[in-house]
C-alpha positions as CSV (number, residue, x, y, z in Angstrom):
1,X,0.1,0.1,0.0
2,X,1.3,3.4,-0.9
3,X,2.0,6.2,1.6
4,X,-0.7,8.3,0.1
5,X,-3.3,5.6,0.3
6,X,-2.5,5.1,3.9
7,X,-3.0,8.6,4.8
8,X,-6.6,8.5,3.1
9,X,-7.5,5.2,4.9
10,X,-9.0,5.6,8.3
11,X,-6.7,4.5,11.2
12,X,-7.1,0.7,12.1
13,X,-5.8,1.5,15.5
14,X,-6.0,4.8,17.3
15,X,-4.4,5.3,20.7
16,X,-5.7,8.6,22.3
17,X,-4.1,10.3,25.4
18,X,-3.3,6.7,26.9
19,X,-2.3,6.8,30.5
20,X,-0.9,3.9,32.5
21,X,0.1,3.8,36.1
22,X,1.1,1.8,39.2
23,X,0.4,2.8,42.8
24,X,-0.4,6.3,41.7
25,X,2.9,6.6,39.7
26,X,2.4,7.5,36.0
27,X,4.3,5.3,33.6
28,X,2.6,6.2,30.3
29,X,1.6,9.9,30.2
30,X,-0.9,10.8,27.6
31,X,0.5,8.8,24.5
32,X,-1.4,9.3,21.3
33,X,-0.9,7.7,17.7
34,X,-2.5,5.7,15.2
35,X,-1.8,3.1,12.6
36,X,-3.4,2.2,9.3
37,X,-3.8,-1.2,7.6
38,X,-0.6,-2.2,5.7
39,X,1.5,0.2,7.7
40,X,4.4,-0.3,10.2
41,X,4.7,2.1,13.2
42,X,7.8,1.9,15.2
43,X,7.7,2.8,18.9
44,X,11.4,3.8,19.7
45,X,13.0,4.4,23.1
46,X,15.3,3.4,25.8
47,X,14.4,1.0,28.6
48,X,11.9,2.7,30.9
49,X,10.4,5.0,28.1
50,X,7.1,3.3,28.4
51,X,7.0,1.8,25.0
52,X,6.5,-1.9,26.0
53,X,3.9,-0.8,28.6
54,X,2.0,1.0,25.9
55,X,2.0,-2.1,23.7
56,X,1.0,-4.2,26.6
57,X,-1.9,-1.8,27.4
58,X,-3.1,-2.1,23.7
59,X,-3.2,-5.9,23.9
60,X,-4.7,-6.0,27.5
61,X,-1.5,-7.6,28.8
62,X,-0.5,-5.3,31.5
63,X,1.5,-6.8,34.4
64,X,-0.4,-7.3,37.9
65,X,-0.6,-3.9,39.6
66,X,-0.4,-1.7,36.3
67,X,-3.7,-0.2,35.3
68,X,-5.0,2.1,32.4
69,X,-5.8,5.3,34.2
70,X,-7.0,7.3,31.2
71,X,-7.4,7.7,27.6
72,X,-8.6,5.0,25.0
73,X,-7.4,2.4,22.6
74,X,-9.7,1.8,19.5
75,X,-9.3,-1.0,17.0
76,X,-11.5,-0.2,14.0
77,X,-13.4,2.3,16.2
78,X,-14.1,-0.3,19.1
79,X,-12.8,0.8,22.5
80,X,-10.6,-1.9,23.9
81,X,-9.8,-0.2,27.1
82,X,-13.7,-0.6,28.0
83,X,-13.6,-4.5,27.5
84,X,-13.5,-6.9,30.4
85,X,-10.8,-9.6,30.2
86,X,-13.2,-12.3,28.7
87,X,-13.8,-10.1,25.9
88,X,-10.1,-9.1,25.4
89,X,-9.3,-12.8,25.3
90,X,-11.5,-13.1,22.2
91,X,-9.6,-10.2,20.8
92,X,-6.1,-11.4,21.4
93,X,-5.0,-13.9,18.7
94,X,-8.0,-13.3,16.5
95,X,-7.7,-9.6,16.0
96,X,-4.3,-8.7,17.8
97,X,-1.3,-11.0,17.3
98,X,1.6,-10.6,19.7
99,X,5.3,-11.4,19.1
100,X,7.3,-11.3,22.2
101,X,10.9,-10.4,22.7
102,X,12.2,-13.6,24.4
103,X,10.7,-16.5,22.5
104,X,12.1,-19.3,24.9
105,X,10.0,-17.7,27.7
106,X,6.9,-17.2,25.4
107,X,6.7,-20.8,24.7
108,X,5.8,-23.8,26.8
109,X,9.0,-25.9,27.2
110,X,7.0,-29.1,27.9
111,X,4.6,-28.9,24.9
112,X,5.6,-29.8,21.2
113,X,5.4,-26.9,18.7
114,X,2.3,-28.4,16.9
115,X,0.4,-28.6,20.2
116,X,1.3,-24.8,21.0
117,X,-0.1,-23.7,17.6
118,X,-3.1,-25.9,17.9
119,X,-3.8,-24.3,21.3
120,X,-4.2,-21.0,19.6
121,X,-7.1,-22.3,17.4
122,X,-8.7,-24.2,20.4
123,X,-8.8,-21.1,22.5
124,X,-11.0,-19.3,19.7
125,X,-13.0,-22.5,18.9
126,X,-11.5,-22.8,15.5
127,X,-10.9,-26.5,14.0
128,X,-7.2,-27.0,12.7
129,X,-5.7,-30.0,10.9
130,X,-2.0,-31.1,10.9
131,X,-1.9,-29.9,7.2
132,X,-2.9,-26.4,8.2
133,X,-0.1,-26.3,10.8
134,X,2.5,-27.5,8.4
135,X,1.3,-24.8,6.0
136,X,1.6,-22.0,8.6
137,X,5.0,-23.3,9.5
138,X,6.0,-23.2,5.7
139,X,4.6,-19.7,5.7
140,X,7.2,-18.6,8.3
141,X,10.1,-20.1,6.4
142,X,10.4,-23.7,7.4
143,X,11.2,-26.3,4.7
144,X,10.8,-29.2,7.0
145,X,7.5,-28.4,8.9
146,X,6.9,-31.9,10.0
147,X,10.0,-32.2,11.9
148,X,9.5,-28.7,13.4
149,X,6.0,-29.5,14.4
150,X,7.1,-32.5,16.4
151,X,9.9,-30.7,18.1
152,X,10.1,-29.0,21.7
153,X,11.1,-25.4,22.0
154,X,14.6,-26.2,23.6
155,X,15.5,-28.2,20.5
156,X,15.3,-25.1,18.4
157,X,17.7,-22.1,17.9
158,X,16.6,-18.5,18.9
159,X,15.7,-17.6,15.4
160,X,13.6,-20.8,14.9
161,X,11.9,-20.2,18.1
162,X,11.0,-16.7,17.1
163,X,9.6,-18.0,13.9
164,X,7.1,-20.3,16.0
165,X,6.0,-17.4,17.9
166,X,5.4,-15.3,14.7
167,X,3.5,-18.4,13.4
168,X,1.3,-18.4,16.5
169,X,0.7,-14.7,16.3
170,X,-0.4,-14.8,12.6
171,X,-2.3,-18.1,12.8
172,X,-5.8,-16.6,12.8
173,X,-4.9,-13.7,10.4
174,X,-5.1,-10.8,12.9
175,X,-5.7,-7.2,11.9
176,X,-2.9,-6.0,14.0
177,X,0.5,-7.5,14.9
178,X,2.4,-6.3,18.0
179,X,6.0,-7.1,17.8
180,X,7.9,-6.2,21.1
181,X,11.7,-6.2,20.5
182,X,11.5,-9.3,18.5
183,X,15.1,-9.3,17.2
184,X,17.0,-8.0,20.2
185,X,18.6,-11.3,21.3
186,X,19.4,-12.5,17.6
187,X,22.4,-12.3,15.6
188,X,22.5,-10.0,12.6
189,X,21.7,-12.5,9.8
190,X,18.9,-14.2,11.8
191,X,17.6,-10.6,12.7
192,X,17.5,-9.8,9.0
193,X,15.6,-13.1,8.2
194,X,13.1,-12.2,11.0
195,X,12.6,-8.6,9.8
196,X,12.2,-9.7,6.1
197,X,9.5,-12.4,7.3
198,X,7.5,-9.8,9.3
199,X,7.6,-7.2,6.3
200,X,6.4,-10.2,4.0
201,X,3.6,-11.2,6.1
202,X,2.5,-7.7,6.6
203,X,2.3,-7.0,3.0
204,X,0.7,-10.5,2.3
205,X,-2.0,-10.1,4.9
206,X,-2.4,-6.4,4.8
207,X,-2.4,-6.2,8.5
208,X,-0.9,-3.2,10.6
209,X,2.1,-3.7,12.6
210,X,3.3,-2.0,15.9
211,X,6.8,-2.6,16.2
212,X,8.8,-1.9,19.5
213,X,12.5,-1.4,19.3
214,X,15.4,0.7,20.7
215,X,17.5,0.1,17.7
216,X,17.3,2.8,14.9
217,X,19.0,0.2,12.5
218,X,15.8,-1.9,12.6
219,X,13.6,1.1,12.4
220,X,15.4,2.1,9.1
221,X,14.7,-1.4,7.7
222,X,11.0,-1.9,8.7
223,X,9.3,1.5,9.8
224,X,6.8,3.7,7.7
225,X,6.3,6.0,10.6
226,X,8.2,6.4,14.0
227,X,7.1,7.5,17.4
228,X,9.9,8.3,19.8
229,X,9.2,7.9,23.5
230,X,11.1,9.0,26.8
231,X,9.9,8.8,30.4
232,X,6.4,7.8,29.2
233,X,5.8,10.6,26.7
234,X,6.0,11.1,22.9
235,X,8.9,13.4,22.3
236,X,8.8,13.2,18.6
237,X,6.8,11.6,15.7
238,X,6.8,11.5,11.9
239,X,7.7,9.6,8.9
240,X,10.9,7.3,9.0
241,X,12.6,9.7,6.5
242,X,11.9,12.9,8.4
243,X,13.0,11.3,11.7
244,X,16.3,10.3,10.1
245,X,16.8,13.4,7.9
246,X,15.7,16.1,10.2
247,X,15.0,15.0,13.8
248,X,13.6,17.8,15.9
249,X,14.1,16.6,19.4
250,X,17.5,16.6,21.1
251,X,16.6,13.1,22.5
252,X,16.0,11.7,19.0
253,X,19.3,13.1,17.8
254,X,21.0,11.5,21.0
255,X,19.7,8.1,20.0
256,X,20.6,8.4,16.3
257,X,24.1,9.4,17.3
258,X,24.5,6.4,19.6
259,X,23.9,3.9,16.7
260,X,25.1,5.4,13.6
261,X,28.6,5.9,11.9
262,X,30.8,3.6,13.9
263,X,34.3,4.4,12.6
264,X,36.5,1.3,12.1
265,X,39.8,1.3,14.1
266,X,42.8,1.9,12.0
267,X,45.5,-0.7,11.5
268,X,48.6,-0.1,13.5
269,X,51.5,-1.7,15.1
270,X,50.9,-4.4,17.8
271,X,53.2,-5.3,20.6
272,X,55.5,-8.4,19.7
273,X,54.6,-9.9,23.1
274,X,51.8,-12.5,22.5
275,X,49.5,-12.9,25.5
276,X,47.2,-15.6,23.8
277,X,48.4,-18.1,21.5
278,X,45.8,-20.7,20.4
279,X,46.9,-23.6,18.0
280,X,44.3,-26.0,16.5
281,X,41.7,-25.7,19.2
282,X,39.0,-28.5,19.0
283,X,35.9,-29.1,21.0
284,X,33.0,-31.6,20.3
285,X,29.8,-31.9,22.2
286,X,27.7,-35.1,22.2
287,X,24.1,-33.8,21.8
288,X,21.1,-36.1,22.7
289,X,19.1,-37.1,19.7
290,X,15.9,-37.8,21.9
291,X,14.2,-40.9,23.0
292,X,15.4,-43.9,21.1
293,X,17.6,-41.8,18.8
294,X,21.3,-41.9,18.8
295,X,23.4,-39.1,20.1
296,X,24.9,-36.8,17.6
297,X,28.2,-34.7,17.4
298,X,28.1,-31.0,17.5
299,X,31.5,-29.6,16.5
300,X,31.9,-26.2,18.4
301,X,35.7,-25.6,17.6
302,X,37.1,-27.2,14.5
303,X,40.8,-26.3,14.4
304,X,40.8,-22.7,15.7
305,X,44.2,-20.9,15.7
306,X,44.8,-17.3,16.5
307,X,47.1,-15.0,18.4
308,X,46.5,-11.9,20.5
309,X,49.2,-9.4,21.4
310,X,49.6,-7.6,24.7
311,X,47.3,-4.5,24.7
312,X,45.3,-5.7,21.7
313,X,41.6,-6.0,21.4
314,X,40.6,-9.0,19.1
315,X,37.1,-9.2,18.0
316,X,35.6,-12.6,17.6
317,X,32.5,-12.3,15.4
318,X,29.9,-14.8,14.2
319,X,26.3,-15.9,14.4
320,X,24.7,-18.1,17.1
321,X,26.3,-21.6,16.9
322,X,29.7,-20.3,15.4
323,X,31.7,-21.3,18.2
324,X,32.7,-18.0,19.5
325,X,31.3,-18.3,23.1
326,X,32.9,-21.7,23.3
327,X,36.3,-20.3,22.4
328,X,35.9,-17.6,25.0
329,X,35.0,-20.0,27.7
330,X,38.0,-22.3,26.8
331,X,40.4,-19.4,27.2
332,X,39.0,-18.4,30.7
333,X,39.1,-22.2,31.8
334,X,35.2,-22.8,31.7
335,X,35.4,-25.2,28.9
336,X,38.2,-27.8,28.4
337,X,39.2,-28.4,24.7
338,X,39.4,-31.8,23.3
339,X,42.6,-31.0,21.3
340,X,45.1,-28.3,20.4
341,X,47.4,-26.0,22.5
342,X,46.5,-22.8,24.3
343,X,49.2,-20.6,25.8
344,X,48.3,-17.7,28.0
345,X,50.9,-15.4,29.4
346,X,53.5,-17.9,28.6
347,X,51.8,-20.7,30.5
348,X,50.5,-23.9,28.5
349,X,47.0,-23.7,29.8
350,X,46.2,-27.3,28.7
351,X,49.2,-29.2,30.0
352,X,48.0,-29.7,33.6
353,X,45.7,-28.8,36.2
354,X,48.5,-27.1,38.0
355,X,49.0,-24.8,34.9
356,X,45.4,-23.8,34.7
357,X,45.5,-23.0,38.4
358,X,48.3,-20.6,37.8
359,X,46.1,-18.8,35.5
360,X,43.4,-18.2,38.0
361,X,42.7,-14.5,38.2
362,X,44.9,-13.7,35.1
363,X,41.8,-14.4,32.7
364,X,38.4,-12.8,33.7
365,X,35.2,-12.7,31.8
366,X,32.2,-10.2,31.4
367,X,29.2,-12.2,30.6
368,X,26.2,-11.1,28.2
369,X,23.4,-10.6,30.7
370,X,24.1,-8.3,33.5
371,X,20.8,-9.2,35.1
372,X,21.6,-13.0,35.5
373,X,25.5,-12.7,36.0
374,X,25.0,-11.1,39.5
375,X,23.6,-12.9,42.6
376,X,20.3,-11.0,43.4
377,X,20.6,-11.9,47.1
378,X,24.2,-10.4,47.8
379,X,25.5,-6.9,48.1
380,X,27.8,-5.7,45.6
381,X,30.7,-5.7,48.0
382,X,30.4,-9.3,48.8
383,X,30.0,-10.2,45.1
384,X,33.2,-8.2,44.2
385,X,35.1,-9.6,47.3
386,X,34.9,-13.4,46.4
387,X,37.7,-13.4,43.9
388,X,40.2,-11.3,45.8
389,X,39.6,-13.1,49.1
390,X,39.9,-16.5,47.4
391,X,43.2,-15.4,45.9
392,X,44.5,-14.7,49.4
393,X,44.1,-10.8,49.3
394,X,43.5,-9.4,52.8
395,X,40.0,-8.2,53.5
396,X,40.8,-4.4,53.9
397,X,43.0,-4.3,50.8
398,X,40.3,-6.1,48.9
399,X,37.8,-3.4,50.0
400,X,40.2,-0.6,49.0
401,X,40.5,-2.4,45.5
402,X,36.8,-2.7,45.1
403,X,36.3,1.0,45.8
404,X,39.0,2.1,43.4
405,X,37.4,-0.3,40.6
406,X,33.9,1.0,41.3
407,X,35.2,4.6,40.8
408,X,37.0,3.4,37.6
409,X,33.9,2.2,36.1
410,X,31.8,5.2,37.0
411,X,30.0,4.1,40.1
412,X,29.8,5.9,43.5
413,X,31.5,4.2,46.5
414,X,28.2,3.6,48.3
415,X,27.2,1.2,45.4
416,X,29.3,-1.4,47.2
417,X,26.5,-1.5,50.0
418,X,23.6,-2.0,47.7
419,X,22.0,-5.0,45.9
420,X,21.9,-5.7,42.2
421,X,18.2,-4.9,42.0
422,X,19.0,-1.2,42.8
423,X,20.9,-0.7,39.6
424,X,19.8,-0.5,35.9
425,X,21.2,-2.9,33.2
426,X,23.9,-0.6,32.3
427,X,25.0,0.0,35.9
428,X,25.0,-3.7,36.5
429,X,27.2,-4.3,33.5
430,X,29.6,-1.8,35.1
431,X,29.5,-3.8,38.3
432,X,30.3,-7.0,36.3
433,X,33.3,-5.3,34.6
434,X,34.5,-4.0,38.1
435,X,34.3,-7.7,39.3
436,X,36.5,-8.9,36.5
437,X,38.9,-5.9,36.8
438,X,39.4,-6.2,40.6
439,X,41.4,-9.5,40.0
440,X,43.9,-7.4,37.8
441,X,43.7,-9.7,34.9
442,X,46.0,-9.9,32.0
443,X,43.2,-11.0,29.7
444,X,39.7,-9.6,29.8
445,X,37.1,-11.7,27.8
446,X,33.8,-9.9,27.1
447,X,31.1,-12.2,25.8
448,X,28.4,-10.1,24.0
449,X,28.7,-7.6,26.8
450,X,26.5,-4.9,25.2
451,X,23.9,-6.9,23.2
452,X,21.3,-6.7,25.9
453,X,21.5,-2.9,26.4
454,X,19.9,0.0,24.7
455,X,22.0,1.9,22.2
456,X,22.8,4.8,24.3
457,X,23.8,2.5,27.3
458,X,25.8,0.4,24.7
459,X,27.8,3.6,23.9
460,X,28.6,4.4,27.6
461,X,29.9,0.6,28.1
462,X,32.0,0.8,24.9
463,X,33.5,3.9,26.0
464,X,34.2,2.4,29.5
465,X,35.9,-0.6,27.8
466,X,38.0,1.8,26.0
467,X,39.0,3.6,29.1
468,X,40.0,0.7,31.2
469,X,41.7,-1.0,28.3
470,X,44.1,2.1,28.1
471,X,44.4,2.8,31.8
472,X,45.1,-0.9,32.8
473,X,46.9,-2.0,29.5
474,X,44.5,-4.8,29.1
475,X,44.5,-7.5,26.3
476,X,40.9,-8.1,25.5
477,X,38.9,-10.7,23.5
478,X,35.6,-9.0,22.5
479,X,33.0,-11.5,21.5
480,X,29.9,-10.1,19.5
481,X,27.6,-10.8,16.4
482,X,27.3,-6.9,15.8
483,X,30.0,-5.7,13.3
484,X,29.0,-2.0,14.2
485,X,30.3,-2.6,17.6
486,X,33.3,-4.6,16.7
487,X,34.3,-2.0,14.2
488,X,34.7,0.7,16.9
489,X,36.6,-1.3,19.7
490,X,38.7,-4.0,18.1
491,X,42.1,-3.7,16.5
492,X,41.7,-7.0,14.5
493,X,38.8,-9.3,13.8
494,X,38.5,-13.1,13.6
495,X,35.3,-14.1,11.8
496,X,33.9,-17.5,12.9
497,X,31.5,-19.9,11.0
498,X,30.7,-23.6,12.1
499,X,33.6,-23.6,14.6
500,X,36.3,-22.3,12.2
501,X,37.9,-19.0,11.7
502,X,37.1,-18.0,8.0
503,X,38.7,-14.7,7.9
504,X,41.3,-12.9,10.1
505,X,42.7,-9.4,9.8
506,X,42.9,-5.8,10.7
507,X,39.4,-4.4,11.5
508,X,39.5,-1.8,8.8
509,X,40.6,-4.1,6.0
510,X,38.1,-6.7,6.9
511,X,35.2,-4.2,6.9
512,X,36.2,-2.3,3.8
513,X,37.5,-5.3,1.8
514,X,36.2,-8.6,3.1
515,X,37.7,-11.6,1.4
516,X,35.2,-14.2,2.5
517,X,31.7,-14.5,1.3
518,X,30.4,-15.2,4.8
519,X,31.9,-11.8,6.0
520,X,30.1,-10.1,3.2
521,X,26.9,-11.4,4.3
522,X,27.2,-10.4,7.8
523,X,28.0,-6.9,6.5
524,X,25.1,-7.0,4.4
525,X,22.7,-8.1,7.1
526,X,23.4,-5.1,9.4
527,X,19.9,-3.5,10.0
528,X,19.6,0.1,8.5
529,X,23.3,-0.1,7.0
530,X,22.4,2.2,4.0
531,X,20.5,4.7,6.2
532,X,22.6,4.9,9.1
533,X,26.1,4.4,7.6
534,X,26.4,1.6,10.1
535,X,30.0,0.7,9.6
536,X,32.4,3.1,8.1
537,X,35.7,2.0,6.4
538,X,38.7,4.0,5.8
539,X,38.3,7.5,4.1
540,X,36.7,7.1,0.7
541,X,36.0,3.5,1.3
542,X,32.4,2.1,1.0
543,X,30.9,0.8,4.1
């Protein structure tokens, strides 16, 4: 449908001065927008902006304690905010389909895929056959719908699970699809596939789509119009072209600056002193084939060799299942390789248990999810003290070191006395970095440390990594699937696929002149690349 026809058509969904609160505290403060059939509207903002609460209010899925305190939501003129729960259950699924952010938690782990799809039809008293379920699975991109239908969610990848959630959302051909951060946890190529699938379904069915995201790269790929939210209010709204070309609000310009134009680090001389030397590392996992089926082999590392110089940041890039996290865990001693040689700080790490014990403290890891990597029942001082005390550092010295590290990562000293729940996601990641640094490591391994964070918080954490690298002369291994992030912080890149390194070189050279087809695929899959100039090569080079 053309933009002109959309403007002439009456809105399918109208949100009028919507207000949502909890215990007298306003969370959404008079939000208004509309969406027409065939159109995609993106709600954009950081965590706490109210975008997901707005989406949940539209679908009648507000968490316990949250209530609509004012305004209206109308679907084809029908006031949804005036319906009781029984009436809203009839609307959800049939008229509004919802695609959740985390597909693993959105699916029942003890039900097969076909049973979960069948339940969507059963709730609305609609008959469904196996053939219809298989056709629905083909529609979301599966070539082997029979096998997928018989599978349990844990047997599928993140991208495959998200396709199942999409299949359930479109099963009854709803008029409106609400997609709440549906690609946040996915690697770039899977993300591109899911975005393409959602676009195709929108165009095929002619439904409207409300797409919730904090990533302007995704916005550039899928949106017709954009509503930017902050602190529960709309700060700017307009066509996607107007928002990118002439943003009016300072906050919109701030978000755009945080995601666009990452400049690739220039090639330069590295120290001849090698801190990490990996030679032909191999790791094979035995994966259960299920009841009465033989176990199969999954090759996570297939002869990986690389070297990292003192003070260098090496980026390990690849999709889910490429072996990058297994490599990271092997370097810090969380995974034992089946073969090969690994030398860290001159110590042959795989030669004996004694050698591995010598490396305790010299290699530290920052994990992907700052929410699950910190014990919620312990104060920050206790979490950060474990490593130094285990290494024999006196308690008073450990406390002084912790205070210094909290200051280095930009947190106040009194943060040590608080619990993890008192901090935002970005602050928790700062705490995780401080926990790693308090051990004074030679090697810091960061495994997808910014993928779960908003773009502006990503910017802050990346700047923090640069600061601590320079102040502490750290050697870093930076694991990510996002080439935009890797371009900015890494000296060299190792591109991994199916357990192997397929390309290895200086960051600017790999990005400007990729030698391997797979690297070119990763670059092409970056959302919003043409609009944002997502990864910059050397002067005059194409992105």
